[in-house]
Structure formats: C-alpha cells, structure tokens
N, C-alpha and C positions, 0 to 999 in steps of 0.2 A: 269362783266359777267352776262348776263341775262339768266335765264333758263325758258323755257316754262313749264307750268304745264300741265301734260297730261290730255286729255279730259276724262271726265267721260263717262261711257257707254251711259248714257242718252243723253249727248251732241253729242256723235258720231252718235247715232241712229237718232237724230234730223237732223244733217247735211246730212246724207244719205237720209232721207225723203225729205228734201228741194231739194236736187238734183233730186230726182225722180219726185217731183211735177213740177220742171222746165222742165224736159223732157216731162212730160205729157202735159204741157201747149204748148210746141213747137209742139208736135204731134197733138194736137187739132187744132192748127193754120194751120198746113200742111193739115189736113183732111178738114178743112173749105175751104181752097183754092181749093183743089181737087174737092170738091162738090159744090162750089160756094155759100156756106152758110155763115152767119154771126156767130160770137161768142159774148158772153156776158161776160164782166169782171167787176170787181169792181174797180173804180178809184176815189180816194178822197171820199170814202164812198157812191158813187152813181153807179148804174148799167149803163154800157155803152155798146151799140151795136157797133161792129166793123165789117164792111162788108168784104167780101172776097177780093174785090179790094183794100181796105185800108190795109188789112193784107199783100197782095202782095207787095204793096208799102213799107210798114214797113220792110218786109223781104229784099227787094232790097236795102233799105237804111241801112241795118245792124242794125236795131233797136231792134231786138229780143234779143240781149244780155242784154237788160234792164229789162227783165222779173224778177219781184221780188216775193218772197214768204214771206208773212208777218207772223211773230211769234206772234199770238194773245194770246198765253199762258202767255207771260210776262205781257201784259196789263191786262189780266183777273185776275192774281194773285196779282196785285198791288192795 
C-alpha cells in the first residue's frame, strides 16, 4: 500500500502559481491573436518571436496544451 505524502504549503503555492502562469501565457497568446501582434518566448535558452498567424495555427492544432512553466528555483539552488 502506497501513501502519498501531503504537499507542503510551499509546494501547494508553487503548483497554484504554475497554473496561474499557464493561464497568463494562454491569455497573452489570445490577446496577440486578437491584436495581430507577435509574442516573444524563451525556447532552448533563446528568445523566439512567434507571429499571430503562427499562434493561430498552434491553437488550431491543439498545441497550447504544451505550454510549460520552468522551475528555475531548483536549478538555482543546486
């Protein structure tokens, strides 16, 4: 029988923050499509511009579920 250890308050807050950042990323993409502007993201450590047209294609293809929030606190503390 396996028992899950309860999340610490810090872990719970971090999970909530990650969800909020994902929602913000989706909202930014939606706004970019509405206004016909590009967004800038970091991909593989490099700044990448994504046009509104490309965002629309990604949305139509269902690619927005791949939005990741990177936990830089783990790499900074190691």
